[in-house]
C-alpha positions in Angstrom: 90.1 101.3 -6.9 87.2 102.1 -9.2 84.1 99.9 -9.3 84.6 98.6 -12.8 88.2 97.4 -12.1 87.0 95.9 -8.8 84.2 94.0 -10.5 86.6 92.8 -13.1 89.0 91.4 -10.4 86.1 89.8 -8.5 84.9 88.1 -11.7 88.4 86.8 -12.4 88.7 85.5 -8.9 85.4 83.6 -9.1 86.4 82.2 -12.5 89.7 81.0 -11.1 88.0 79.4 -8.1 85.6 77.6 -10.4 88.4 76.3 -12.6 90.3 75.1 -9.5 87.2 73.2 -8.3 86.6 71.8 -11.7 90.2 70.5 -11.9 89.8 68.9 -8.5 86.7 67.1 -9.6 88.4 65.8 -12.8 91.4 64.6 -10.7 89.1 62.7 -8.4 87.3 61.1 -11.4 90.7 60.2 -12.9 91.9 58.7 -9.6 88.7 56.7 -9.3 89.2 55.3 -12.8 92.8 54.4 -12.0 91.7 52.5 -8.9 89.1 50.6 -10.9 91.7 49.7 -13.5 94.1 48.5 -10.8 91.4 46.3 -9.2 90.5 44.8 -12.5 94.1 44.1 -13.3 94.6 42.4 -9.9 91.4 40.3 -10.5 92.6 39.3 -13.9 96.0 38.3 -12.5 94.3 36.3 -9.8 92.1 34.5 -12.3 95.1 33.8 -14.5 97.1 32.4 -11.6 94.1 30.2 -10.7 94.0 28.8 -14.2 97.7 27.9 -14.0 97.1 25.9 -10.9 94.2 23.9 -12.3 
């Protein structure tokens, strides 16, 4: 395999790994936001249920 082709493949591999890591970070952020939204929804439901009892 010539050096240029090998360098090209290594560059593509590094780029692919970077993109995979970036997607993982974005998924973690999205999951964190979903968890926050669920907690807020539960808190709102709890507060609404408390108002109904009062």
